[in-house]
PASEBA-1860 file (N, C-alpha, C; in nm, 3 decimals):
! residues 323
1> MRAVQVER> 1.906/3.090/2.428/1.906/3.125/2.286/1.816/3.248/2.264 ~ 1.836/3.314/2.149/1.752/3.428/2.114/1.636/3.380/2.026 ~ 1.518/3.438/2.049/1.401/3.402/1.971/1.307/3.522/1.967 ~ 1.229/3.533/1.860/1.134/3.642/1.844/1.000/3.601/1.905 ~ 0.949/3.685/1.994/0.826/3.655/2.066/0.723/3.767/2.050 ~ 0.596/3.730/2.070/0.485/3.826/2.071/0.412/3.810/2.203 ~ 0.414/3.914/2.286/0.346/3.912/2.416/0.200/3.953/2.403 ~ 0.171/4.039/2.305/0.034/4.083/2.277/0.025/4.106/2.126
9> TGGPEVIE> -0.091/4.085/2.071/-0.106/4.100/1.927/-0.119/4.248/1.889 ~ -0.082/4.276/1.765/-0.089/4.414/1.717/-0.001/4.433/1.596 ~ 0.050/4.555/1.578/0.136/4.587/1.466/0.278/4.535/1.485 ~ 0.367/4.564/1.392/0.505/4.517/1.403/0.574/4.559/1.532 ~ 0.525/4.666/1.594/0.589/4.715/1.717/0.577/4.617/1.834 ~ 0.488/4.518/1.826/0.473/4.422/1.937/0.578/4.312/1.931 ~ 0.655/4.307/1.825/0.758/4.203/1.810/0.874/4.232/1.903 ~ 0.917/4.129/1.978/1.028/4.143/2.072/1.129/4.031/2.050
17> LSELPDPT> 1.257/4.064/2.066/1.363/3.964/2.064/1.395/3.927/2.208 ~ 1.375/3.799/2.242/1.386/3.754/2.381/1.494/3.649/2.397 ~ 1.541/3.635/2.520/1.631/3.526/2.556/1.547/3.415/2.618 ~ 1.552/3.295/2.562/1.474/3.182/2.609/1.566/3.064/2.637 ~ 1.522/2.970/2.719/1.603/2.849/2.740/1.620/2.772/2.609 ~ 1.735/2.708/2.593/1.755/2.625/2.474/1.650/2.513/2.473 ~ 1.590/2.486/2.357/1.491/2.378/2.351/1.555/2.241/2.361 ~ 1.478/2.146/2.408/1.520/2.006/2.415/1.428/1.924/2.326
25> PGEGELLV> 1.483/1.844/2.234/1.395/1.768/2.145/1.318/1.661/2.219 ~ 1.186/1.659/2.198/1.103/1.558/2.261/1.087/1.437/2.171 ~ 0.992/1.354/2.204/0.963/1.234/2.126/0.934/1.273/1.980 ~ 1.010/1.212/1.889/0.988/1.234/1.747/1.032/1.370/1.696 ~ 1.119/1.439/1.770/1.161/1.573/1.730/1.310/1.580/1.699 ~ 1.345/1.676/1.613/1.483/1.709/1.582/1.517/1.842/1.645 ~ 1.636/1.853/1.705/1.684/1.984/1.747/1.769/2.038/1.633 ~ 1.734/2.157/1.585/1.799/2.212/1.467/1.860/2.348/1.500
33> KVAAAGVN> 1.986/2.365/1.458/2.050/2.496/1.463/2.006/2.570/1.337 ~ 1.938/2.682/1.354/1.873/2.750/1.243/1.975/2.831/1.162 ~ 1.974/2.809/1.031/2.058/2.887/0.940/1.981/3.005/0.883 ~ 1.852/2.988/0.859/1.767/3.095/0.807/1.622/3.061/0.835 ~ 1.543/3.163/0.867/1.399/3.146/0.886/1.326/3.228/0.780 ~ 1.216/3.175/0.730/1.140/3.244/0.627/1.034/3.335/0.687 ~ 1.011/3.449/0.622/0.908/3.544/0.663/0.792/3.531/0.565 ~ 0.672/3.509/0.618/0.554/3.487/0.534/0.438/3.573/0.581
41> YIDTYQRA> 0.342/3.594/0.492/0.226/3.676/0.528/0.148/3.615/0.644 ~ 0.145/3.483/0.653/0.072/3.421/0.764/0.130/3.463/0.898 ~ 0.261/3.493/0.902/0.323/3.540/1.026/0.263/3.673/1.068 ~ 0.237/3.760/0.971/0.178/3.890/1.004/0.034/3.875/1.051 ~ -0.038/3.776/0.995/-0.176/3.751/1.039/-0.177/3.704/1.185 ~ -0.084/3.618/1.221/-0.076/3.569/1.359/-0.034/3.680/1.453 ~ 0.065/3.757/1.414/0.111/3.869/1.497/0.000/3.970/1.524 ~ -0.083/3.995/1.422/-0.190/4.094/1.434/-0.315/4.040/1.503
49> GIYPKPTP> -0.322/3.908/1.522/-0.439/3.848/1.584/-0.549/3.812/1.486 ~ -0.523/3.827/1.356/-0.621/3.787/1.255/-0.639/3.636/1.259 ~ -0.527/3.564/1.276/-0.530/3.421/1.306/-0.497/3.408/1.455 ~ -0.598/3.401/1.542/-0.573/3.409/1.686/-0.488/3.293/1.739 ~ -0.399/3.328/1.831/-0.319/3.230/1.904/-0.306/3.278/2.048 ~ -0.298/3.185/2.143/-0.275/3.228/2.282/-0.139/3.298/2.294 ~ -0.136/3.407/2.368/-0.010/3.478/2.390/0.048/3.436/2.525 ~ 0.181/3.444/2.541/0.279/3.480/2.439/0.306/3.363/2.343
57> FGLGLEGT> 0.357/3.395/2.225/0.394/3.289/2.132/0.514/3.331/2.049 ~ 0.583/3.231/1.995/0.697/3.255/1.909/0.652/3.272/1.765 ~ 0.709/3.369/1.695/0.674/3.393/1.556/0.753/3.303/1.462 ~ 0.700/3.287/1.342/0.769/3.212/1.238/0.721/3.069/1.228 ~ 0.716/3.019/1.104/0.667/2.884/1.080/0.762/2.797/1.000 ~ 0.863/2.857/0.937/0.950/2.777/0.851/1.095/2.819/0.865 ~ 1.183/2.726/0.831/1.325/2.756/0.836/1.407/2.643/0.778 ~ 1.537/2.661/0.785/1.631/2.558/0.743/1.751/2.562/0.835
65> GTVSALGP> 1.819/2.451/0.847/1.936/2.445/0.934/1.993/2.305/0.942 ~ 2.074/2.281/1.044/2.145/2.154/1.059/2.101/2.084/1.187 ~ 2.072/1.957/1.177/2.029/1.879/1.293/2.145/1.866/1.391 ~ 2.121/1.906/1.518/2.225/1.897/1.620/2.196/1.789/1.724 ~ 2.072/1.742/1.733/2.038/1.634/1.827/1.906/1.571/1.783 ~ 1.887/1.446/1.824/1.766/1.373/1.792/1.690/1.339/1.919 ~ 1.559/1.357/1.916/1.476/1.312/2.026/1.448/1.163/2.016 ~ 1.389/1.105/2.120/1.356/0.962/2.117/1.263/0.928/2.001
73> GVTGFTVG> 1.285/0.814/1.941/1.193/0.763/1.839/1.210/0.820/1.700 ~ 1.311/0.904/1.678/1.329/0.963/1.545/1.397/0.864/1.452 ~ 1.342/0.848/1.333/1.404/0.766/1.229/1.411/0.848/1.101 ~ 1.504/0.814/1.015/1.515/0.880/0.886/1.602/1.004/0.886 ~ 1.650/1.047/1.003/1.736/1.164/1.013/1.854/1.132/1.104 ~ 1.967/1.199/1.080/2.083/1.184/1.166/2.141/1.321/1.199 ~ 2.222/1.327/1.305/2.289/1.451/1.342/2.379/1.494/1.225 ~ 2.371/1.621/1.190/2.449/1.674/1.078/2.371/1.687/0.950
81> DRVAWFDV> 2.251/1.629/0.944/2.167/1.642/0.824/2.122/1.787/0.806 ~ 2.118/1.831/0.680/2.057/1.960/0.648/1.909/1.935/0.624 ~ 1.825/2.014/0.692/1.681/1.995/0.681/1.613/2.130/0.664 ~ 1.491/2.125/0.615/1.402/2.242/0.613/1.269/2.198/0.667 ~ 1.190/2.293/0.716/1.062/2.257/0.778/0.961/2.369/0.759 ~ 0.836/2.338/0.783/0.729/2.436/0.777/0.627/2.401/0.886 ~ 0.541/2.498/0.918/0.435/2.479/1.017/0.490/2.438/1.153 ~ 0.600/2.501/1.193/0.658/2.479/1.326/0.666/2.616/1.394
89> AGSYAEQV> 0.577/2.638/1.489/0.569/2.768/1.556/0.701/2.801/1.626 ~ 0.738/2.930/1.620/0.859/2.976/1.686/0.985/2.958/1.604 ~ 0.971/2.958/1.471/1.088/2.934/1.386/1.179/3.056/1.372 ~ 1.134/3.174/1.416/1.225/3.289/1.421/1.311/3.274/1.547 ~ 1.411/3.189/1.541/1.490/3.159/1.659/1.625/3.102/1.618 ~ 1.717/3.096/1.714/1.848/3.039/1.687/1.846/2.887/1.687 ~ 1.754/2.829/1.764/1.736/2.684/1.767/1.587/2.652/1.770 ~ 1.549/2.542/1.705/1.409/2.503/1.701/1.398/2.353/1.716
97> AVPAGRAV> 1.302/2.309/1.799/1.269/2.166/1.807/1.164/2.139/1.699 ~ 1.201/2.061/1.601/1.117/2.040/1.483/1.062/1.898/1.482 ~ 0.929/1.879/1.478/0.876/1.744/1.461/0.929/1.683/1.332 ~ 0.981/1.562/1.341/1.042/1.499/1.224/0.943/1.487/1.109 ~ 0.814/1.476/1.141/0.713/1.463/1.037/0.694/1.588/0.954 ~ 0.747/1.702/1.002/0.734/1.827/0.927/0.866/1.873/0.868 ~ 0.966/1.788/0.876/1.098/1.822/0.821/1.123/1.742/0.695 ~ 1.198/1.802/0.605/1.239/1.733/0.482/1.389/1.752/0.464
105> HVPDEVTD> 1.452/1.657/0.397/1.594/1.667/0.368/1.618/1.771/0.259 ~ 1.729/1.843/0.273/1.767/1.943/0.173/1.878/1.884/0.087 ~ 1.860/1.877/-0.044/1.965/1.824/-0.131/2.092/1.909/-0.126 ~ 2.206/1.846/-0.150/2.334/1.919/-0.147/2.337/2.033/-0.248 ~ 2.264/2.016/-0.359/2.267/2.117/-0.465/2.187/2.243/-0.431 ~ 2.114/2.240/-0.320/2.028/2.351/-0.281/2.089/2.424/-0.162 ~ 2.108/2.555/-0.172/2.167/2.633/-0.064/2.066/2.654/0.049 ~ 2.116/2.703/0.163/2.025/2.731/0.275/1.921/2.834/0.235
113> DQAVGALL> 1.964/2.942/0.170/1.869/3.045/0.129/1.764/2.988/0.034 ~ 1.808/2.908/-0.062/1.714/2.846/-0.155/1.620/2.750/-0.083 ~ 1.673/2.677/0.014/1.594/2.575/0.083/1.475/2.637/0.155 ~ 1.499/2.746/0.228/1.388/2.808/0.300/1.306/2.896/0.206 ~ 1.369/2.952/0.104/1.296/3.033/0.009/1.201/2.953/-0.077 ~ 1.233/2.825/-0.094/1.152/2.740/-0.183/1.047/2.658/-0.111 ~ 1.062/2.634/0.019/0.977/2.532/0.081/0.832/2.574/0.094 ~ 0.801/2.666/0.182/0.661/2.702/0.206/0.599/2.770/0.084
121> QGMTAHVL> 0.667/2.871/0.031/0.612/2.940/-0.085/0.623/2.856/-0.212 ~ 0.730/2.780/-0.225/0.745/2.694/-0.342/0.642/2.582/-0.344 ~ 0.620/2.520/-0.228/0.517/2.416/-0.223/0.379/2.476/-0.245 ~ 0.356/2.597/-0.193/0.228/2.664/-0.217/0.206/2.682/-0.367 ~ 0.306/2.735/-0.436/0.294/2.756/-0.580/0.276/2.624/-0.654 ~ 0.351/2.523/-0.614/0.341/2.392/-0.681/0.203/2.331/-0.661 ~ 0.151/2.338/-0.540/0.017/2.286/-0.512/-0.087/2.361/-0.595 ~ -0.074/2.493/-0.603/-0.175/2.573/-0.672/-0.183/2.540/-0.821
129> VTATYPVA> -0.068/2.512/-0.885/-0.069/2.487/-1.030/-0.082/2.341/-1.066 ~ -0.067/2.251/-0.967/-0.077/2.107/-0.999/-0.199/2.040/-0.937 ~ -0.246/2.091/-0.823/-0.354/2.023/-0.751/-0.480/2.108/-0.738 ~ -0.466/2.233/-0.695/-0.584/2.319/-0.679/-0.650/2.345/-0.814 ~ -0.569/2.389/-0.909/-0.614/2.400/-1.048/-0.498/2.354/-1.135 ~ -0.505/2.231/-1.190/-0.395/2.180/-1.272/-0.385/2.258/-1.403 ~ -0.287/2.345/-1.410/-0.270/2.430/-1.527/-0.227/2.346/-1.647 ~ -0.292/2.369/-1.761/-0.263/2.294/-1.882/-0.197/2.384/-1.987
137> RGESVLVH> -0.122/2.321/-2.074/-0.055/2.393/-2.182/-0.158/2.470/-2.267 ~ -0.124/2.594/-2.297/-0.209/2.675/-2.382/-0.314/2.758/-2.310 ~ -0.331/2.735/-2.180/-0.428/2.813/-2.104/-0.370/2.950/-2.068 ~ -0.460/3.046/-2.049/-0.422/3.177/-1.998/-0.453/3.181/-1.849 ~ -0.356/3.226/-1.770/-0.376/3.235/-1.626/-0.337/3.375/-1.579 ~ -0.405/3.420/-1.474/-0.378/3.551/-1.414/-0.309/3.530/-1.281 ~ -0.196/3.599/-1.262/-0.122/3.591/-1.136/-0.108/3.731/-1.080 ~ -0.172/3.756/-0.966/-0.159/3.885/-0.900/-0.032/3.890/-0.815
145> AAAGGVGL> 0.018/4.012/-0.795/0.141/4.032/-0.715/0.250/3.939/-0.764 ~ 0.271/3.941/-0.896/0.358/3.841/-0.960/0.506/3.858/-0.927 ~ 0.544/3.970/-0.864/0.683/3.989/-0.826/0.707/3.956/-0.679 ~ 0.603/3.911/-0.609/0.618/3.872/-0.469/0.676/3.733/-0.455 ~ 0.689/3.687/-0.332/0.750/3.557/-0.308/0.679/3.443/-0.378 ~ 0.549/3.428/-0.352/0.472/3.322/-0.418/0.448/3.357/-0.564 ~ 0.424/3.483/-0.594/0.392/3.525/-0.730/0.500/3.490/-0.830 ~ 0.626/3.514/-0.795/0.735/3.481/-0.887/0.743/3.331/-0.913
153> LLTQLANE> 0.720/3.252/-0.809/0.727/3.106/-0.824/0.607/3.056/-0.904 ~ 0.489/3.110/-0.876/0.370/3.075/-0.953/0.390/3.104/-1.102 ~ 0.444/3.221/-1.129/0.466/3.260/-1.268/0.561/3.162/-1.338 ~ 0.670/3.127/-1.271/0.765/3.034/-1.330/0.704/2.896/-1.353 ~ 0.632/2.845/-1.252/0.577/2.710/-1.265/0.465/2.703/-1.367 ~ 0.379/2.804/-1.372/0.273/2.805/-1.472/0.331/2.816/-1.612 ~ 0.434/2.899/-1.627/0.501/2.913/-1.756/0.567/2.781/-1.797 ~ 0.628/2.713/-1.701/0.692/2.585/-1.729/0.590/2.481/-1.776
161> RGARVIAT> 0.467/2.491/-1.729/0.362/2.398/-1.770/0.297/2.437/-1.903 ~ 0.347/2.543/-1.964/0.301/2.581/-2.097/0.187/2.680/-2.099 ~ 0.157/2.741/-1.985/0.049/2.840/-1.980/0.098/2.978/-2.022 ~ 0.007/3.062/-2.064/0.035/3.202/-2.089/0.000/3.277/-1.961 ~ 0.100/3.338/-1.900/0.081/3.407/-1.772/0.059/3.556/-1.795 ~ -0.052/3.606/-1.743/-0.078/3.749/-1.738/-0.055/3.791/-1.593 ~ 0.044/3.877/-1.573/0.085/3.913/-1.438/0.041/4.054/-1.404 ~ 0.008/4.077/-1.277/-0.016/4.213/-1.230/0.091/4.252/-1.129
169> VSTAEKAE> 0.134/4.377/-1.137/0.238/4.431/-1.049/0.204/4.577/-1.020 ~ 0.287/4.641/-0.935/0.258/4.780/-0.898/0.366/4.878/-0.939 ~ 0.482/4.829/-0.988/0.591/4.918/-1.029/0.659/4.864/-1.154 ~ 0.736/4.951/-1.219/0.811/4.911/-1.339/0.917/4.808/-1.304 ~ 0.981/4.823/-1.186/1.082/4.725/-1.143/1.020/4.587/-1.128 ~ 0.901/4.582/-1.068/0.834/4.454/-1.049/0.789/4.395/-1.183 ~ 0.755/4.482/-1.277/0.717/4.435/-1.410/0.834/4.361/-1.475 ~ 0.954/4.414/-1.458/1.073/4.348/-1.514/1.095/4.212/-1.450
177> LATGAGAA> 1.073/4.202/-1.320/1.090/4.075/-1.251/0.988/3.972/-1.301 ~ 0.863/4.014/-1.317/0.759/3.923/-1.363/0.788/3.876/-1.505 ~ 0.834/3.966/-1.589/0.869/3.928/-1.726/0.985/3.829/-1.725 ~ 1.083/3.855/-1.641/1.197/3.764/-1.629/1.158/3.627/-1.580 ~ 1.049/3.619/-1.503/1.001/3.491/-1.452/0.917/3.415/-1.554 ~ 0.886/3.479/-1.669/0.813/3.410/-1.774/0.676/3.464/-1.806 ~ 0.636/3.576/-1.745/0.505/3.632/-1.776/0.503/3.681/-1.921 ~ 0.398/3.645/-1.993/0.383/3.689/-2.132/0.335/3.833/-2.139
185> DVINYTEV> 0.252/3.873/-2.045/0.197/4.008/-2.040/0.199/4.054/-1.895 ~ 0.228/4.181/-1.876/0.233/4.239/-1.741/0.147/4.364/-1.737 ~ 0.059/4.372/-1.638/-0.027/4.489/-1.619/0.013/4.559/-1.490 ~ 0.046/4.685/-1.500/0.070/4.766/-1.380/-0.067/4.817/-1.336 ~ -0.119/4.758/-1.228/-0.257/4.789/-1.191/-0.274/4.932/-1.138 ~ -0.165/5.001/-1.109/-0.176/5.141/-1.066/-0.200/5.233/-1.185 ~ -0.186/5.181/-1.307/-0.196/5.264/-1.426/-0.321/5.236/-1.508 ~ -0.407/5.143/-1.463/-0.526/5.109/-1.541/-0.651/5.136/-1.458
193> ADLAAEVR> -0.757/5.176/-1.527/-0.883/5.205/-1.458/-0.967/5.080/-1.437 ~ -0.954/4.983/-1.527/-1.037/4.863/-1.522/-0.948/4.742/-1.549 ~ -0.902/4.678/-1.442/-0.808/4.567/-1.455/-0.868/4.451/-1.532 ~ -0.992/4.416/-1.503/-1.056/4.304/-1.571/-1.068/4.330/-1.721 ~ -1.097/4.453/-1.757/-1.108/4.488/-1.899/-0.974/4.470/-1.969 ~ -0.865/4.505/-1.899/-0.732/4.485/-1.957/-0.704/4.336/-1.978 ~ -0.741/4.255/-1.881/-0.720/4.110/-1.893/-0.801/4.054/-2.009 ~ -0.924/4.096/-2.020/-1.010/4.046/-2.129/-0.959/4.092/-2.266
201> ALTDGEGV> -0.905/4.212/-2.272/-0.850/4.260/-2.398/-0.731/4.175/-2.441 ~ -0.652/4.132/-2.344/-0.536/4.048/-2.374/-0.574/3.906/-2.414 ~ -0.696/3.866/-2.382/-0.741/3.729/-2.414/-0.853/3.731/-2.518 ~ -0.857/3.837/-2.597/-0.959/3.850/-2.702/-1.101/3.835/-2.649 ~ -1.122/3.887/-2.529/-1.254/3.887/-2.469/-1.293/3.761/-2.396 ~ -1.211/3.657/-2.403/-1.249/3.528/-2.345/-1.234/3.524/-2.193 ~ -1.128/3.582/-2.142/-1.097/3.571/-2.000/-0.998/3.460/-1.973 ~ -0.951/3.450/-1.850/-0.850/3.350/-1.813/-0.916/3.226/-1.754
209> SVAYDGVG> -0.844/3.115/-1.762/-0.895/2.990/-1.706/-0.891/2.992/-1.553 ~ -0.790/3.057/-1.498/-0.775/3.062/-1.353/-0.709/3.193/-1.315 ~ -0.753/3.248/-1.203/-0.690/3.366/-1.144/-0.634/3.328/-1.009 ~ -0.504/3.345/-0.991/-0.437/3.317/-0.863/-0.424/3.448/-0.788 ~ -0.499/3.460/-0.679/-0.511/3.588/-0.610/-0.471/3.574/-0.463 ~ -0.355/3.628/-0.430/-0.310/3.630/-0.292/-0.324/3.768/-0.230 ~ -0.386/3.860/-0.305/-0.400/3.998/-0.257/-0.530/4.015/-0.181 ~ -0.640/3.962/-0.237/-0.766/3.960/-0.162/-0.859/4.076/-0.190
217> KTTFDASL> -0.883/4.157/-0.091/-0.990/4.257/-0.093/-0.985/4.348/-0.216 ~ -0.868/4.401/-0.250/-0.861/4.501/-0.356/-0.861/4.442/-0.497 ~ -0.837/4.313/-0.509/-0.830/4.251/-0.642/-0.941/4.149/-0.667 ~ -1.016/4.113/-0.564/-1.113/4.004/-0.576/-1.213/4.026/-0.688 ~ -1.275/4.143/-0.693/-1.378/4.168/-0.795/-1.319/4.161/-0.936 ~ -1.200/4.218/-0.954/-1.135/4.212/-1.085/-1.098/4.070/-1.122 ~ -1.055/3.991/-1.024/-1.022/3.851/-1.050/-1.144/3.776/-1.101 ~ -1.256/3.794/-1.031/-1.379/3.725/-1.069/-1.424/3.767/-1.209
225> ASLRPRGM> -1.410/3.895/-1.238/-1.455/3.948/-1.367/-1.359/3.913/-1.481 ~ -1.242/3.861/-1.447/-1.143/3.826/-1.550/-1.155/3.681/-1.597 ~ -1.242/3.603/-1.535/-1.250/3.460/-1.564/-1.335/3.430/-1.687 ~ -1.296/3.328/-1.759/-1.381/3.274/-1.866/-1.492/3.192/-1.802 ~ -1.597/3.156/-1.878/-1.700/3.067/-1.822/-1.637/2.939/-1.767 ~ -1.681/2.900/-1.651/-1.633/2.783/-1.577/-1.488/2.799/-1.532 ~ -1.441/2.923/-1.528/-1.307/2.948/-1.477/-1.305/2.943/-1.324 ~ -1.184/2.941/-1.268/-1.170/2.928/-1.123/-1.090/3.045/-1.065
233> LVLFGGAS> -1.143/3.101/-0.958/-1.071/3.199/-0.878/-1.010/3.127/-0.758 ~ -0.878/3.125/-0.753/-0.805/3.063/-0.643/-0.758/3.174/-0.550 ~ -0.830/3.194/-0.443/-0.799/3.299/-0.345/-0.713/3.237/-0.236 ~ -0.582/3.260/-0.243/-0.493/3.191/-0.149/-0.432/3.284/-0.044 ~ -0.477/3.410/-0.041/-0.426/3.502/0.059/-0.507/3.630/0.060 ~ -0.473/3.718/0.156/-0.545/3.844/0.168/-0.453/3.956/0.208 ~ -0.350/3.982/0.127/-0.251/4.083/0.162/-0.312/4.222/0.178 ~ -0.421/4.249/0.105/-0.485/4.382/0.114/-0.602/4.384/0.210
241> GAVPPVDP> -0.631/4.271/0.274/-0.743/4.263/0.365/-0.839/4.152/0.327 ~ -0.930/4.122/0.418/-1.025/4.012/0.397/-1.130/4.052/0.294 ~ -1.171/3.954/0.214/-1.276/3.976/0.114/-1.412/3.975/0.185 ~ -1.498/4.073/0.160/-1.632/4.072/0.220/-1.711/3.950/0.175 ~ -1.819/3.917/0.247/-1.903/3.802/0.209/-1.947/3.812/0.063 ~ -1.954/3.696/-0.003/-1.984/3.690/-0.146/-2.116/3.616/-0.167 ~ -2.203/3.674/-0.248/-2.327/3.609/-0.287/-2.293/3.500/-0.390 ~ -2.323/3.373/-0.363/-2.290/3.267/-0.458/-2.351/3.286/-0.596
249> MRLNAGGS> -2.457/3.364/-0.606/-2.517/3.387/-0.737/-2.423/3.464/-0.830 ~ -2.322/3.532/-0.774/-2.223/3.599/-0.859/-2.146/3.497/-0.941 ~ -2.127/3.379/-0.887/-2.056/3.274/-0.960/-2.140/3.226/-1.079 ~ -2.270/3.216/-1.057/-2.361/3.177/-1.165/-2.363/3.285/-1.273 ~ -2.377/3.409/-1.232/-2.388/3.519/-1.328/-2.259/3.537/-1.408 ~ -2.147/3.502/-1.349/-2.019/3.517/-1.418/-1.989/3.406/-1.517 ~ -2.072/3.301/-1.517/-2.050/3.191/-1.611/-2.020/3.059/-1.542 ~ -2.097/3.026/-1.439/-2.076/2.901/-1.363/-1.931/2.892/-1.315
257> LYLTRPSL> -1.889/2.997/-1.246/-1.751/3.007/-1.200/-1.727/2.924/-1.074 ~ -1.600/2.898/-1.046/-1.559/2.828/-0.925/-1.478/2.923/-0.837 ~ -1.496/2.912/-0.707/-1.420/2.990/-0.610/-1.369/2.895/-0.503 ~ -1.238/2.900/-0.476/-1.182/2.816/-0.372/-1.085/2.898/-0.288 ~ -1.075/2.864/-0.161/-0.983/2.930/-0.067/-0.892/2.821/-0.007 ~ -0.786/2.783/-0.081/-0.703/2.671/-0.038/-0.602/2.709/0.070 ~ -0.559/2.609/0.144/-0.449/2.621/0.239/-0.349/2.510/0.208 ~ -0.222/2.546/0.202/-0.118/2.448/0.173/-0.126/2.328/0.267
265> FHYVASRK> -0.157/2.354/0.393/-0.150/2.249/0.494/-0.247/2.134/0.465 ~ -0.356/2.163/0.396/-0.451/2.057/0.361/-0.401/1.971/0.245 ~ -0.303/2.023/0.172/-0.249/1.951/0.056/-0.122/1.871/0.090 ~ -0.064/1.897/0.205/0.057/1.823/0.245/0.033/1.760/0.383 ~ -0.089/1.717/0.405/-0.127/1.661/0.536/-0.061/1.527/0.562 ~ -0.032/1.450/0.457/0.031/1.320/0.474/0.180/1.331/0.442 ~ 0.259/1.239/0.496/0.402/1.238/0.468/0.428/1.219/0.319 ~ 0.349/1.136/0.255/0.365/1.112/0.112/0.345/1.240/0.032
273> ELEYHSGE> 0.241/1.318/0.065/0.215/1.443/-0.005/0.326/1.545/0.020 ~ 0.372/1.553/0.144/0.478/1.647/0.177/0.606/1.615/0.100 ~ 0.643/1.488/0.098/0.765/1.449/0.028/0.752/1.470/-0.122 ~ 0.631/1.448/-0.175/0.612/1.468/-0.319/0.628/1.614/-0.357 ~ 0.553/1.702/-0.292/0.557/1.843/-0.331/0.692/1.907/-0.299 ~ 0.751/1.877/-0.183/0.882/1.935/-0.152/0.989/1.878/-0.245 ~ 0.979/1.750/-0.277/1.076/1.688/-0.367/1.071/1.748/-0.506 ~ 0.949/1.772/-0.556/0.935/1.833/-0.688/0.991/1.975/-0.690
281> VYAAVADG> 0.966/2.049/-0.583/1.015/2.187/-0.575/1.168/2.189/-0.567 ~ 1.227/2.108/-0.481/1.373/2.109/-0.467/1.441/2.056/-0.593 ~ 1.379/1.961/-0.661/1.436/1.913/-0.787/1.437/2.024/-0.891 ~ 1.330/2.105/-0.893/1.322/2.216/-0.987/1.425/2.323/-0.955 ~ 1.452/2.345/-0.825/1.556/2.440/-0.785/1.693/2.386/-0.826 ~ 1.718/2.259/-0.799/1.849/2.199/-0.826/1.884/2.200/-0.974 ~ 1.783/2.179/-1.062/1.814/2.174/-1.205/1.800/2.308/-1.274 ~ 1.769/2.412/-1.197/1.762/2.546/-1.253/1.628/2.585/-1.312
289> TLDIRIGH> 1.529/2.494/-1.307/1.396/2.527/-1.358/1.331/2.637/-1.276 ~ 1.356/2.635/-1.145/1.293/2.730/-1.053/1.401/2.818/-0.993 ~ 1.389/2.948/-1.017/1.484/3.044/-0.963/1.425/3.105/-0.837 ~ 1.496/3.091/-0.727/1.449/3.144/-0.598/1.511/3.280/-0.576 ~ 1.428/3.383/-0.580/1.478/3.519/-0.560/1.467/3.555/-0.412 ~ 1.579/3.586/-0.352/1.581/3.632/-0.213/1.575/3.784/-0.215 ~ 1.464/3.838/-0.166/1.445/3.982/-0.170/1.532/4.056/-0.070 ~ 1.543/4.002/0.052/1.623/4.069/0.155/1.652/3.970/0.267
297> RYPLADAA> 1.770/3.988/0.329/1.810/3.908/0.446/1.824/4.004/0.564 ~ 1.750/3.978/0.671/1.751/4.062/0.790/1.812/3.986/0.907 ~ 1.883/4.055/0.997/1.920/3.989/1.122/1.794/3.962/1.205 ~ 1.802/3.865/1.293/1.688/3.827/1.375/1.630/3.946/1.451 ~ 1.715/4.037/1.493/1.670/4.154/1.570/1.584/4.249/1.487 ~ 1.586/4.233/1.354/1.509/4.322/1.267/1.382/4.257/1.214 ~ 1.327/4.164/1.291/1.204/4.096/1.247/1.090/4.196/1.227 ~ 1.080/4.297/1.312/0.973/4.397/1.297/0.988/4.472/1.165
305> KAHQDLQS> 1.111/4.505/1.128/1.136/4.574/1.000/1.096/4.484/0.884 ~ 1.124/4.354/0.894/1.085/4.260/0.788/0.934/4.259/0.771 ~ 0.859/4.260/0.882/0.713/4.263/0.874/0.664/4.393/0.813 ~ 0.725/4.505/0.853/0.685/4.634/0.796/0.706/4.636/0.645 ~ 0.821/4.588/0.602/0.853/4.588/0.460/0.759/4.497/0.382 ~ 0.731/4.379/0.438/0.643/4.285/0.369/0.504/4.343/0.353 ~ 0.450/4.402/0.459/0.314/4.453/0.453/0.301/4.583/0.374 ~ 0.412/4.651/0.353/0.408/4.773/0.272/0.403/4.741/0.124
313> RRTTGKLL> 0.426/4.614/0.089/0.430/4.568/-0.050/0.542/4.636/-0.128 ~ 0.649/4.675/-0.053/0.768/4.732/-0.119/0.865/4.622/-0.161 ~ 0.842/4.500/-0.116/0.941/4.396/-0.134/0.913/4.311/-0.257 ~ 1.017/4.241/-0.301/1.005/4.140/-0.406/1.076/4.015/-0.357 ~ 1.030/3.900/-0.405/1.096/3.776/-0.367/1.075/3.740/-0.221 ~ 1.163/3.653/-0.172/1.150/3.596/-0.037/1.231/3.677/0.064 ~ 1.172/3.699/0.182/1.240/3.766/0.292/1.285/3.661/0.393 ~ 1.411/3.676/0.439/1.470/3.582/0.534/1.518/3.653/0.659
321> LIP> 1.510/3.581/0.771/1.573/3.624/0.896/1.692/3.533/0.922 ~ 1.807/3.594/0.955/1.929/3.518/0.977/1.970/3.530/1.124 ~ 1.963/3.421/1.202/2.000/3.428/1.345/2.146/3.467/1.365
END
């Protein structure tokens, strides 16, 4: 089978399409024929060595497809089931052996593109607005990179919960997408000198209850300065680079602020949590509450191009690789 491999860490140029032996499902595993694999920022961190892994390794953590064989001890799944999964290394491939504990059933009403587009990023967004900081009706929230994969879903879910979403974007096209997703106000951060001042002006000087920041280094200070007293900065990514060390006294000076750096994997560690968050996300997709925007579909051989496009911040929505 064909699979995307990394022999040494570095830029997108280190990505290689290789021929590997077909996988065999082991104890508790499903063999899945991959219909689509999701491209995520964490993949670029692993490829670059920011999140170190022994080399060589297979890229990709999530996908969707059809079960073609069952390993010993598998229950709850049968051959022919449509499934999606996350946190399974080597998902940029034509076939993947998926631990049954990390797979979920895909409802008939959800397409393959929607299934992979909604799982990792959709659960991330759902966790952020329901568990990390439970957004309440009437609150003002700040969503950075609101036209990106997670940003669009965050905007929709926060809006659905009755919050006023203030979105930041970098282009007029992305502003339209954020508005379409339910943002009440959109700030093009390339056109303002003081982002936090713009946010405070929109909230009559009060600030937002929570700032969802997946950008990191370039937006961190503005996020912190945009919070109301006892507000929370949810730093869930670092698309622009790692945030330098922070003096905790800044949280005190800003108004007894909270800072958290969540990871989805800590919120779906149990089967019950995984089924809850994935079930809520897929139900929202099925009933039309959550619109999954697919930004681009690339052939497996163009995985390097997908990484280049994602890191250039030229993309909107979810990027997929199609074997």
